[in-house]
C-alpha positions in Angstrom: 0.0 0.0 0.0 1.2 3.5 -0.7 0.5 7.1 0.0 0.2 8.7 -3.4 1.0 12.3 -4.4 0.1 13.7 -7.9 1.7 16.8 -9.4 0.8 18.8 -12.5 0.9 22.4 -13.6 -2.1 24.1 -15.2 -1.1 26.9 -17.6 -4.6 28.3 -17.1 -7.4 27.1 -14.8 -8.8 23.9 -16.2 -12.2 24.3 -14.7 -12.2 20.6 -13.8 -12.1 18.9 -10.4 -8.9 17.1 -9.5 -10.7 13.8 -10.0 -11.7 14.8 -13.5 -8.2 15.9 -14.2 -6.9 12.5 -13.0 -9.3 10.8 -15.5 -8.1 13.1 -18.3 -4.4 12.2 -17.6 -5.2 8.6 -18.6 -5.7 9.8 -22.2 -2.7 9.7 -24.5 -1.0 12.8 -25.7 -0.7 16.3 -24.4 -3.4 17.9 -22.2 -4.9 21.2 -23.2 -3.9 23.8 -20.6 -1.4 21.5 -18.8 2.4 22.2 -18.9 4.8 19.6 -20.1 8.5 19.0 -19.2 11.3 17.2 -20.9 11.7 13.9 -19.1 15.4 14.6 -18.5 14.7 17.9 -16.7 12.3 16.0 -14.3 14.9 13.3 -13.6 17.6 15.8 -13.1 15.5 17.7 -10.5 14.8 14.4 -8.6 18.5 13.3 -8.8 19.6 16.7 -7.5 17.4 16.3 -4.4 17.8 12.6 -4.0 21.3 11.7 -5.4 20.8 7.9 -4.7 17.6 7.7 -6.7 17.7 5.0 -9.3 16.4 5.6 -12.9 14.8 2.3 -13.9 13.6 3.5 -17.3 9.9 3.7 -16.6 10.2 5.0 -13.0 12.6 6.4 -10.5 13.1 4.4 -7.2 14.4 5.8 -3.9 14.9 3.9 -0.7 15.7 5.4 2.6 14.2 6.8 5.8 13.0 3.3 6.7 10.8 3.2 3.5 11.0 4.6 0.0 9.1 6.0 -2.9 8.8 5.5 -6.7 8.2 8.3 -9.2 6.1 7.5 -12.2 4.9 9.7 -15.1 2.1 10.2 -17.5 3.6 11.2 -20.8 2.5 13.8 -23.3 4.7 12.1 -25.9 7.8 9.8 -25.7 10.1 12.5 -24.3 7.8 14.9 -22.3 5.9 14.5 -19.1 2.5 15.9 -18.2 2.0 14.3 -14.7 4.3 13.3 -12.0 3.2 10.6 -9.5 5.1 9.8 -6.3 4.0 6.5 -4.7 5.3 6.7 -1.2 5.5 3.8 1.3 3.3 4.4 4.3 6.3 4.3 6.6 7.6 7.4 4.8 4.9 9.4 6.5 7.2 9.1 9.6 9.7 11.2 7.7 8.0 14.5 6.9 11.3 16.0 5.8 11.5 13.4 3.0 7.9 13.8 2.0 8.4 17.6 2.0 11.5 17.2 -0.2 9.5 15.2 -2.8 6.9 18.0 -2.8 9.6 20.6 -3.1 11.1 19.0 -6.2 7.7 19.1 -7.9 7.0 22.6 -6.7 10.3 23.6 -8.1 9.0 22.5 -11.5 6.0 24.7 -11.0 3.6 21.8 -10.2 0.9 21.9 -7.5 0.3 18.9 -5.3 -3.0 16.9 -5.4 -3.3 14.6 -2.4 -6.1 12.1 -3.2 -6.0 10.8 0.4 -7.4 14.1 1.5 -8.9 15.1 -1.9 -7.1 18.4 -1.8 -5.2 20.2 -4.5 -2.8 22.7 -3.1 -2.0 26.1 -4.6 0.2 26.1 -7.6 3.6 27.7 -7.2 4.1 31.0 -9.2 
């Protein structure tokens, strides 16, 4: 079981609920009004914050703080990402500094956090 965190950046307000946005991310291709990033830029940002993170091709894997997390992506195309998903082990909740660092990486890319466990989307960084 994991504690999931979802991150995306709206270029303009989508006018959709976070749940509707999550459904639309399942569609292939770019998302109207949603920013995209080169995959390499996202990986570089996570490696900068978590030097031991492993790039396993389709996901990033980090172990530490008595737990770990994986980072998965929804792609706009083969080289660009439209959604970042952090799947955190429940035990990682005992390490708020690690959780906050994951959030800070995504915020640094301009993404807002959607926490489906609380059904809350946080304010998007400027």
